C-alpha positions as CSV (number, residue, x, y, z in Angstrom):
1,M,2.4,-11.5,11.5
2,Q,0.8,-10.4,14.8
3,S,1.0,-6.7,15.6
4,E,3.7,-5.0,18.1
5,R,3.2,-2.3,20.2
6,F,5.7,0.4,19.4
7,H,3.9,3.1,21.3
8,N,7.0,3.1,23.8
9,F,9.6,4.2,20.8
10,A,7.0,7.1,19.7
11,N,8.9,9.8,19.6
12,P,9.1,11.9,16.4
13,F,12.3,13.8,18.1
14,I,14.0,10.3,18.9
15,R,18.0,11.1,18.7
16,P,20.1,8.5,16.8
17,D,22.3,8.2,20.2
18,S,19.6,8.1,22.7
19,P,18.6,5.0,24.9
20,K,15.4,5.1,23.5
21,Q,16.6,4.7,20.1
22,E,18.9,2.0,21.2
23,A,16.2,0.2,22.9
24,L,14.0,0.6,19.7
25,A,16.9,-1.0,17.6
26,E,17.1,-4.0,19.9
27,F,13.4,-4.1,20.2
28,L,13.3,-4.8,16.2
29,R,16.6,-6.9,16.0
30,E,14.9,-9.4,18.4
31,R,11.3,-9.3,18.1
32,V,10.0,-7.7,14.7
33,C,13.2,-9.0,12.3
34,P,12.6,-12.4,13.0
35,M,9.0,-12.3,12.6
36,I,9.3,-10.7,9.3
37,E,11.9,-13.5,8.7
38,R,9.5,-16.2,9.2
39,T,6.7,-14.6,7.4
40,L,8.9,-14.1,4.4
41,E,9.7,-17.8,4.2
42,T,5.9,-19.0,3.4
43,V,6.0,-16.1,0.6
44,P,4.8,-18.5,-2.7
45,N,7.4,-17.5,-5.7
46,F,6.2,-14.7,-7.9
47,D,4.3,-15.4,-10.5
48,P,3.7,-12.6,-14.0
49,A,-0.1,-13.1,-13.8
50,W,-0.6,-11.6,-10.6
51,E,-0.4,-8.3,-11.8
52,Q,-3.3,-8.9,-14.5
53,I,-5.0,-10.7,-11.6
54,A,-4.7,-7.6,-10.0
55,H,-5.7,-5.3,-12.1
56,K,-9.2,-6.9,-13.3
57,Q,-9.7,-7.3,-9.3
58,F,-9.2,-3.6,-8.7
59,E,-11.4,-3.0,-12.3
60,H,-14.1,-4.5,-11.2
61,M,-14.2,-3.3,-7.6
62,F,-14.0,0.0,-8.6
63,R,-16.3,-0.2,-11.6
64,I,-13.8,1.1,-13.7
65,Q,-15.5,1.6,-17.4
66,T,-13.7,2.7,-20.5
67,P,-15.3,5.9,-22.2
68,V,-17.8,4.6,-25.2
69,Q,-18.1,8.1,-26.4
70,N,-14.8,8.8,-28.9
71,S,-16.1,12.3,-30.5
72,I,-17.5,15.5,-28.6
73,P,-21.1,16.0,-29.4
74,P,-22.4,19.0,-31.6
75,L,-23.0,21.7,-29.8
76,V,-26.5,23.2,-30.4
77,L,-27.3,26.8,-29.3
78,P,-31.1,27.9,-28.8
79,S,-32.0,30.2,-31.7
80,L,-32.1,34.1,-30.5
81,L,-35.0,35.1,-32.5
């Protein structure tokens, strides 16, 4: 999918019944939705193995390591003598 220019519709206060909202709805209906539909037609079927693959890639990418030490080391205080 290629990016689309939405800056003409950038308005945090757009009213639901405004001409700009109608133009945005038409833009989405005519340009964006068909592009999304075409893209979704190319998506492969779900594979449950993806979750494990993604998890392993994430661990490798961020080098997540499980803690080796299972207990708290003893606290040694210096003598006060």
